[in-house]
C-alpha positions as YAML, in Angstrom:
chain: A
units: angstrom
residues:
- id: 1
  name: MET
  ca: [16.94, -1.36, 31.01]
- id: 2
  name: ARG
  ca: [16.46, -1.54, 27.25]
- id: 3
  name: TYR
  ca: [13.08, -1.09, 25.61]
- id: 4
  name: PHE
  ca: [11.58, -1.37, 22.14]
- id: 5
  name: ILE
  ca: [9.16, 1.35, 21.13]
- id: 6
  name: HIS
  ca: [6.75, 0.87, 18.21]
- id: 7
  name: LEU
  ca: [5.42, 4.00, 16.54]
- id: 8
  name: ALA
  ca: [3.73, 5.43, 13.47]
- id: 9
  name: TYR
  ca: [4.18, 8.81, 11.83]
- id: 10
  name: ASP
  ca: [3.16, 11.03, 8.97]
- id: 11
  name: GLY
  ca: [6.49, 12.10, 7.52]
- id: 12
  name: THR
  ca: [5.21, 15.10, 5.56]
- id: 13
  name: ALA
  ca: [6.61, 17.75, 7.91]
- id: 14
  name: TYR
  ca: [9.91, 15.99, 8.61]
- id: 15
  name: SER
  ca: [13.30, 15.76, 6.94]
- id: 16
  name: GLY
  ca: [13.28, 12.01, 7.47]
- id: 17
  name: TRP
  ca: [13.78, 9.78, 10.50]
- id: 18
  name: GLN
  ca: [17.41, 10.42, 11.41]
- id: 19
  name: VAL
  ca: [18.52, 13.37, 13.54]
- id: 20
  name: GLN
  ca: [20.04, 16.12, 11.39]
- id: 21
  name: PRO
  ca: [21.17, 19.58, 12.50]
- id: 22
  name: GLY
  ca: [18.80, 22.46, 11.87]
- id: 23
  name: VAL
  ca: [15.85, 20.50, 10.47]
- id: 24
  name: PRO
  ca: [12.90, 18.67, 12.06]
- id: 25
  name: THR
  ca: [13.20, 14.88, 12.16]
- id: 26
  name: VAL
  ca: [11.06, 12.11, 13.64]
- id: 27
  name: GLN
  ca: [13.93, 10.73, 15.71]
- id: 28
  name: GLU
  ca: [14.61, 14.11, 17.28]
- id: 29
  name: ALA
  ca: [10.93, 14.54, 18.16]
- id: 30
  name: LEU
  ca: [10.93, 11.10, 19.81]
- id: 31
  name: ASN
  ca: [14.21, 11.70, 21.66]
- id: 32
  name: THR
  ca: [12.94, 15.02, 23.00]
- id: 33
  name: ALA
  ca: [9.63, 13.58, 24.17]
- id: 34
  name: LEU
  ca: [11.29, 10.60, 25.88]
- id: 35
  name: SER
  ca: [13.85, 12.82, 27.58]
- id: 36
  name: ASN
  ca: [11.20, 15.24, 28.83]
- id: 37
  name: VAL
  ca: [8.81, 12.56, 30.09]
- id: 38
  name: LEU
  ca: [11.49, 10.44, 31.77]
- id: 39
  name: ARG
  ca: [13.51, 13.49, 32.93]
- id: 40
  name: GLN
  ca: [16.79, 12.11, 31.66]
- id: 41
  name: SER
  ca: [18.73, 12.18, 28.41]
- id: 42
  name: VAL
  ca: [17.36, 9.47, 26.11]
- id: 43
  name: ARG
  ca: [18.60, 8.58, 22.64]
- id: 44
  name: THR
  ca: [16.92, 6.13, 20.30]
- id: 45
  name: GLN
  ca: [18.11, 3.93, 17.45]
- id: 46
  name: GLY
  ca: [15.58, 3.11, 14.75]
- id: 47
  name: SER
  ca: [15.14, -0.06, 12.75]
- id: 48
  name: GLY
  ca: [16.00, 1.93, 9.64]
- id: 49
  name: ARG
  ca: [15.99, 5.39, 8.15]
- id: 50
  name: THR
  ca: [13.11, 6.85, 6.22]
- id: 51
  name: ASP
  ca: [13.75, 9.79, 3.88]
- id: 52
  name: ALA
  ca: [12.13, 13.21, 3.97]
- id: 53
  name: GLY
  ca: [8.38, 12.95, 3.39]
- id: 54
  name: VAL
  ca: [8.26, 9.17, 3.85]
- id: 55
  name: HIS
  ca: [5.78, 7.78, 6.38]
- id: 56
  name: ALA
  ca: [5.69, 4.80, 8.72]
- id: 57
  name: SER
  ca: [2.75, 2.77, 9.94]
- id: 58
  name: HIS
  ca: [5.24, 0.63, 11.90]
- id: 59
  name: GLN
  ca: [8.65, 1.91, 12.86]
- id: 60
  name: VAL
  ca: [10.61, 0.36, 15.73]
- id: 61
  name: ALA
  ca: [13.33, 1.95, 17.85]
- id: 62
  name: HIS
  ca: [15.16, 0.96, 21.01]
- id: 63
  name: PHE
  ca: [16.28, 3.08, 23.93]
- id: 64
  name: GLU
  ca: [17.77, 2.64, 27.38]
- id: 65
  name: ALA
  ca: [16.44, 4.36, 30.48]
- id: 66
  name: ASP
  ca: [15.80, 4.02, 34.19]
- id: 67
  name: PHE
  ca: [12.11, 4.50, 34.94]
- id: 68
  name: PRO
  ca: [10.91, 6.49, 37.96]
- id: 69
  name: PRO
  ca: [9.12, 4.21, 40.50]
- id: 70
  name: GLU
  ca: [5.63, 5.30, 39.43]
- id: 71
  name: MET
  ca: [6.26, 4.91, 35.69]
- id: 72
  name: THR
  ca: [4.62, 1.97, 33.93]
- id: 73
  name: LEU
  ca: [4.80, 1.14, 30.23]
- id: 74
  name: ASP
  ca: [1.18, 2.17, 29.68]
- id: 75
  name: LEU
  ca: [1.69, 5.43, 31.53]
- id: 76
  name: LEU
  ca: [4.84, 6.15, 29.52]
- id: 77
  name: ARG
  ca: [2.99, 5.55, 26.26]
- id: 78
  name: TYR
  ca: [0.16, 7.84, 27.36]
- id: 79
  name: ARG
  ca: [2.50, 10.66, 28.40]
- id: 80
  name: LEU
  ca: [4.66, 10.28, 25.30]
- id: 81
  name: ASN
  ca: [1.69, 10.65, 22.99]
- id: 82
  name: ARG
  ca: [0.69, 13.84, 24.80]
- id: 83
  name: ALA
  ca: [4.23, 15.18, 24.52]
- id: 84
  name: LEU
  ca: [4.76, 14.17, 20.89]
- id: 85
  name: PRO
  ca: [3.44, 16.10, 17.88]
- id: 86
  name: PRO
  ca: [0.12, 14.66, 16.66]
- id: 87
  name: ASP
  ca: [1.77, 13.35, 13.49]
- id: 88
  name: VAL
  ca: [4.05, 11.05, 15.54]
- id: 89
  name: GLN
  ca: [2.39, 8.56, 17.88]
- id: 90
  name: VAL
  ca: [3.49, 5.51, 19.88]
- id: 91
  name: PHE
  ca: [1.37, 2.35, 20.02]
- id: 92
  name: ARG
  ca: [3.61, -0.15, 21.91]
- id: 93
  name: ILE
  ca: [6.52, -0.15, 24.38]
- id: 94
  name: HIS
  ca: [8.03, -3.29, 25.87]
- id: 95
  name: GLU
  ca: [11.18, -4.42, 27.64]
- id: 96
  name: VAL
  ca: [13.80, -6.39, 25.69]
- id: 97
  name: ASP
  ca: [17.05, -8.14, 26.41]
- id: 98
  name: GLU
  ca: [20.03, -5.76, 26.44]
- id: 99
  name: ARG
  ca: [21.38, -7.53, 23.33]
- id: 100
  name: ALA
  ca: [18.26, -6.79, 21.26]
- id: 101
  name: ASN
  ca: [18.83, -4.07, 18.67]
- id: 102
  name: ALA
  ca: [16.02, -2.41, 16.72]
- id: 103
  name: ARG
  ca: [18.17, -2.22, 13.60]
- id: 104
  name: PHE
  ca: [20.53, -5.19, 13.67]
- id: 105
  name: SER
  ca: [18.12, -7.73, 15.20]
- id: 106
  name: ALA
  ca: [15.49, -7.15, 12.51]
- id: 107
  name: GLU
  ca: [15.04, -10.09, 10.14]
- id: 108
  name: ALA
  ca: [12.83, -8.43, 7.53]
- id: 109
  name: ARG
  ca: [11.15, -5.15, 6.70]
- id: 110
  name: THR
  ca: [8.11, -4.42, 4.57]
- id: 111
  name: TYR
  ca: [7.43, -1.20, 2.67]
- id: 112
  name: GLU
  ca: [4.20, -0.25, 0.96]
- id: 113
  name: TYR
  ca: [3.68, 2.37, -1.75]
- id: 114
  name: PHE
  ca: [0.18, 3.77, -2.23]
- id: 115
  name: VAL
  ca: [-1.18, 5.00, -5.55]
- id: 116
  name: ARG
  ca: [-4.53, 6.71, -6.08]
- id: 117
  name: LEU
  ca: [-6.30, 6.54, -9.44]
- id: 118
  name: ARG
  ca: [-8.63, 9.42, -8.67]
- id: 119
  name: PRO
  ca: [-7.86, 12.68, -6.87]
- id: 120
  name: ASP
  ca: [-8.26, 12.62, -3.11]
- id: 121
  name: PRO
  ca: [-7.70, 15.96, -1.32]
- id: 122
  name: PHE
  ca: [-7.58, 14.15, 2.04]
- id: 123
  name: ARG
  ca: [-4.60, 11.98, 0.99]
- id: 124
  name: ARG
  ca: [-2.65, 14.45, -1.14]
- id: 125
  name: ASP
  ca: [0.45, 14.07, 1.04]
- id: 126
  name: GLN
  ca: [0.02, 10.35, 1.73]
- id: 127
  name: ALA
  ca: [-0.32, 8.81, -1.73]
- id: 128
  name: LEU
  ca: [0.69, 9.38, -5.35]
- id: 129
  name: TYR
  ca: [-2.16, 10.37, -7.66]
- id: 130
  name: LEU
  ca: [-1.82, 9.12, -11.24]
- id: 131
  name: ASP
  ca: [-3.65, 11.58, -13.47]
- id: 132
  name: ARG
  ca: [-2.93, 9.91, -16.84]
- id: 133
  name: GLY
  ca: [-4.98, 6.77, -16.69]
- id: 134
  name: ARG
  ca: [-4.65, 3.34, -15.19]
- id: 135
  name: PRO
  ca: [-1.24, 1.64, -15.53]
- id: 136
  name: ASP
  ca: [-0.92, -1.95, -16.76]
- id: 137
  name: VAL
  ca: [-0.91, -3.77, -13.40]
- id: 138
  name: GLY
  ca: [-0.33, -7.15, -15.03]
- id: 139
  name: ALA
  ca: [2.86, -5.96, -16.74]
- id: 140
  name: MET
  ca: [4.07, -4.31, -13.53]
- id: 141
  name: ASN
  ca: [3.59, -7.54, -11.60]
- id: 142
  name: VAL
  ca: [5.47, -9.56, -14.20]
- id: 143
  name: ALA
  ca: [8.33, -7.09, -13.88]
- id: 144
  name: ALA
  ca: [8.14, -7.09, -10.07]
- id: 145
  name: SER
  ca: [8.41, -10.88, -10.01]
- id: 146
  name: TYR
  ca: [11.96, -10.59, -11.35]
- id: 147
  name: LEU
  ca: [12.97, -8.85, -8.11]
- id: 148
  name: VAL
  ca: [12.19, -11.81, -5.85]
- id: 149
  name: GLY
  ca: [15.39, -13.57, -4.84]
- id: 150
  name: GLN
  ca: [18.89, -12.42, -3.96]
- id: 151
  name: PHE
  ca: [20.32, -9.75, -6.27]
- id: 152
  name: ASP
  ca: [22.64, -6.78, -6.41]
- id: 153
  name: PHE
  ca: [20.39, -3.69, -6.33]
- id: 154
  name: THR
  ca: [22.98, -1.11, -7.40]
- id: 155
  name: ALA
  ca: [20.65, -0.04, -10.23]
- id: 156
  name: PHE
  ca: [18.00, 0.92, -7.65]
- id: 157
  name: SER
  ca: [20.18, 2.73, -5.13]
- id: 158
  name: LYS
  ca: [20.93, 6.37, -4.53]
- id: 159
  name: VAL
  ca: [24.30, 7.56, -5.75]
- id: 160
  name: LYS
  ca: [26.93, 7.90, -2.99]
- id: 161
  name: GLY
  ca: [25.00, 5.84, -0.47]
- id: 162
  name: ALA
  ca: [26.72, 4.66, 2.70]
- id: 163
  name: GLU
  ca: [26.21, 0.95, 1.95]
- id: 164
  name: THR
  ca: [29.18, -1.40, 1.89]
- id: 165
  name: HIS
  ca: [27.30, -3.68, -0.52]
- id: 166
  name: TYR
  ca: [24.05, -3.64, -2.48]
- id: 167
  name: ILE
  ca: [22.93, -7.26, -2.21]
- id: 168
  name: CYS
  ca: [19.42, -7.76, -0.83]
- id: 169
  name: CYS
  ca: [17.22, -10.82, -0.53]
- id: 170
  name: LEU
  ca: [13.63, -10.03, -1.55]
- id: 171
  name: TYR
  ca: [10.84, -12.27, -0.30]
- id: 172
  name: GLU
  ca: [7.87, -10.43, -1.86]
- id: 173
  name: ALA
  ca: [7.29, -7.74, -4.49]
- id: 174
  name: GLY
  ca: [3.93, -7.08, -6.10]
- id: 175
  name: TRP
  ca: [1.07, -4.71, -6.83]
- id: 176
  name: HIS
  ca: [-2.35, -5.18, -5.23]
- id: 177
  name: GLU
  ca: [-5.62, -3.52, -6.19]
- id: 178
  name: THR
  ca: [-7.60, -1.76, -3.47]
- id: 179
  name: ALA
  ca: [-10.87, 0.16, -3.35]
- id: 180
  name: GLU
  ca: [-8.88, 3.42, -3.54]
- id: 181
  name: GLY
  ca: [-6.31, 2.43, -6.16]
- id: 182
  name: LEU
  ca: [-3.12, 0.36, -5.94]
- id: 183
  name: VAL
  ca: [-0.57, -0.58, -3.31]
- id: 184
  name: PHE
  ca: [2.87, -1.98, -4.03]
- id: 185
  name: ARG
  ca: [4.22, -4.23, -1.25]
- id: 186
  name: ILE
  ca: [7.87, -5.21, -1.02]
- id: 187
  name: ARG
  ca: [9.49, -7.30, 1.73]
- id: 188
  name: ALA
  ca: [13.20, -8.01, 2.14]
- id: 189
  name: ASN
  ca: [15.95, -8.75, 4.62]
- id: 190
  name: ARG
  ca: [17.41, -5.28, 3.94]
- id: 191
  name: PHE
  ca: [17.04, -2.29, 1.63]
- id: 192
  name: VAL
  ca: [19.66, 0.05, 0.21]
- id: 193
  name: ARG
  ca: [19.14, 3.79, 0.28]
- id: 194
  name: GLY
  ca: [16.39, 5.03, -2.03]
- id: 195
  name: MET
  ca: [15.70, 1.52, -3.31]
- id: 196
  name: VAL
  ca: [11.92, 1.28, -2.96]
- id: 197
  name: ARG
  ca: [11.14, 4.63, -4.57]
- id: 198
  name: LEU
  ca: [13.44, 3.85, -7.50]
- id: 199
  name: VAL
  ca: [11.87, 0.42, -7.94]
- id: 200
  name: VAL
  ca: [8.36, 1.94, -7.87]
- id: 201
  name: GLY
  ca: [9.29, 4.70, -10.30]
- id: 202
  name: THR
  ca: [10.71, 2.19, -12.77]
- id: 203
  name: LEU
  ca: [7.76, -0.20, -12.36]
- id: 204
  name: LEU
  ca: [5.36, 2.66, -13.08]
- id: 205
  name: ASP
  ca: [7.24, 3.22, -16.35]
- id: 206
  name: VAL
  ca: [6.51, -0.43, -17.13]
- id: 207
  name: GLY
  ca: [2.86, 0.22, -16.38]
- id: 208
  name: ARG
  ca: [2.87, 3.20, -18.75]
- id: 209
  name: GLY
  ca: [4.41, 1.14, -21.54]
- id: 210
  name: LYS
  ca: [7.78, 2.92, -21.49]
- id: 211
  name: LEU
  ca: [9.57, -0.31, -20.53]
- id: 212
  name: THR
  ca: [8.70, -3.95, -21.04]
- id: 213
  name: PRO
  ca: [8.95, -6.37, -18.11]
- id: 214
  name: LEU
  ca: [12.00, -7.94, -19.76]
- id: 215
  name: GLU
  ca: [13.66, -4.52, -20.07]
- id: 216
  name: PHE
  ca: [12.96, -3.96, -16.38]
- id: 217
  name: GLN
  ca: [14.77, -7.22, -15.58]
- id: 218
  name: GLN
  ca: [17.69, -6.04, -17.70]
- id: 219
  name: VAL
  ca: [17.84, -2.80, -15.66]
- id: 220
  name: LEU
  ca: [18.27, -4.89, -12.50]
- id: 221
  name: HIS
  ca: [20.97, -7.06, -14.01]
- id: 222
  name: ARG
  ca: [22.95, -4.14, -15.48]
- id: 223
  name: GLN
  ca: [23.72, -2.89, -11.94]
- id: 224
  name: GLN
  ca: [24.01, 0.69, -13.16]
- id: 225
  name: ARG
  ca: [22.03, 3.46, -11.46]
- id: 226
  name: ILE
  ca: [21.62, 5.34, -14.76]
- id: 227
  name: ALA
  ca: [19.59, 2.45, -16.17]
- id: 228
  name: ALA
  ca: [16.64, 2.90, -13.77]
- id: 229
  name: SER
  ca: [13.89, 5.51, -14.04]
- id: 230
  name: GLY
  ca: [13.41, 8.43, -11.67]
- id: 231
  name: ALA
  ca: [12.31, 7.83, -8.10]
- id: 232
  name: ALA
  ca: [8.61, 7.89, -7.23]
- id: 233
  name: PRO
  ca: [7.63, 10.76, -4.90]
- id: 234
  name: ALA
  ca: [8.26, 10.19, -1.20]
- id: 235
  name: LYS
  ca: [4.69, 10.89, -0.13]
- id: 236
  name: GLY
  ca: [3.33, 7.50, -1.24]
- id: 237
  name: LEU
  ca: [5.87, 5.40, 0.68]
- id: 238
  name: TYR
  ca: [5.36, 3.78, 4.11]
- id: 239
  name: LEU
  ca: [7.53, 1.57, 6.29]
- id: 240
  name: SER
  ca: [4.75, -0.82, 7.27]
- id: 241
  name: ARG
  ca: [6.27, -3.75, 9.16]
- id: 242
  name: VAL
  ca: [9.50, -4.67, 10.95]
- id: 243
  name: GLU
  ca: [10.01, -8.33, 11.87]
- id: 244
  name: TYR
  ca: [12.20, -9.83, 14.59]
- id: 245
  name: PRO
  ca: [13.15, -13.35, 15.70]
- id: 246
  name: ALA
  ca: [10.76, -15.12, 18.04]
- id: 247
  name: GLY
  ca: [11.08, -14.00, 21.62]
- id: 248
  name: ILE
  ca: [12.15, -10.40, 21.05]
- id: 249
  name: VAL
  ca: [8.69, -8.89, 20.52]
- id: 250
  name: PRO
  ca: [5.89, -10.29, 22.73]
- id: 251
  name: ALA
  ca: [3.22, -12.05, 20.69]
- id: 252
  name: ALA
  ca: [0.57, -9.44, 21.52]
- id: 253
  name: ASP
  ca: [2.85, -6.74, 20.11]
- id: 254
  name: VAL
  ca: [3.56, -8.34, 16.75]
- id: 255
  name: ARG
  ca: [2.11, -6.14, 14.03]
- id: 256
  name: GLU
  ca: [0.49, -7.90, 11.10]
- id: 257
  name: PRO
  ca: [0.52, -6.23, 7.66]
- id: 258
  name: ALA
  ca: [-2.68, -4.48, 6.57]
...
């Protein structure tokens, strides 16, 4: 049987989602816990990769396994969370059709980037602290509005990525004020490697007055990686929602954005 597993993790201690030799990864921790609890070799496929230090409040993976007679979904979740490190925890597991794929069936993904405007020792690894004053949120939102639509995001991609193309369709991109600071929310059908952190880093330069919103738009249209600013630190970035067509995820399991 095939199952979807929904989980959250603090990525601080991990070299990203994907299994890599010799370094700790979230996927390896999940594979190990599933294999130990179910007493069989289990391998997962995630909805997407997150880089080293990036977090997820909603990641989805699928796996195939034969459950022992006494194993229920609730019992599996309970035992997994006891077997997993405390910075990786599962909140939903459900059966899916064998054709459902955590990565390729996803219709949209949402990332959020958190910025603090005052120091917070309790969130030092979970948000970016801006220590040089408040950025111009209005200018950043004007610039972000130019991202909505279908564009080639070569300018906001890591060099030597594995992508066959860099075209993404963005449904939402904007900054929102919170009691603690700012959060940037971006939703699209797909993302190229490193895209969100490069977008955030360049938008923050708009907020600091180093670029105008129009110059930001020109960076996008130039389709040259050298035109964008440096990437924002990984610690502020979260994969926050993965969306699937109706019928794949039971209604009670659909996660709404914060």
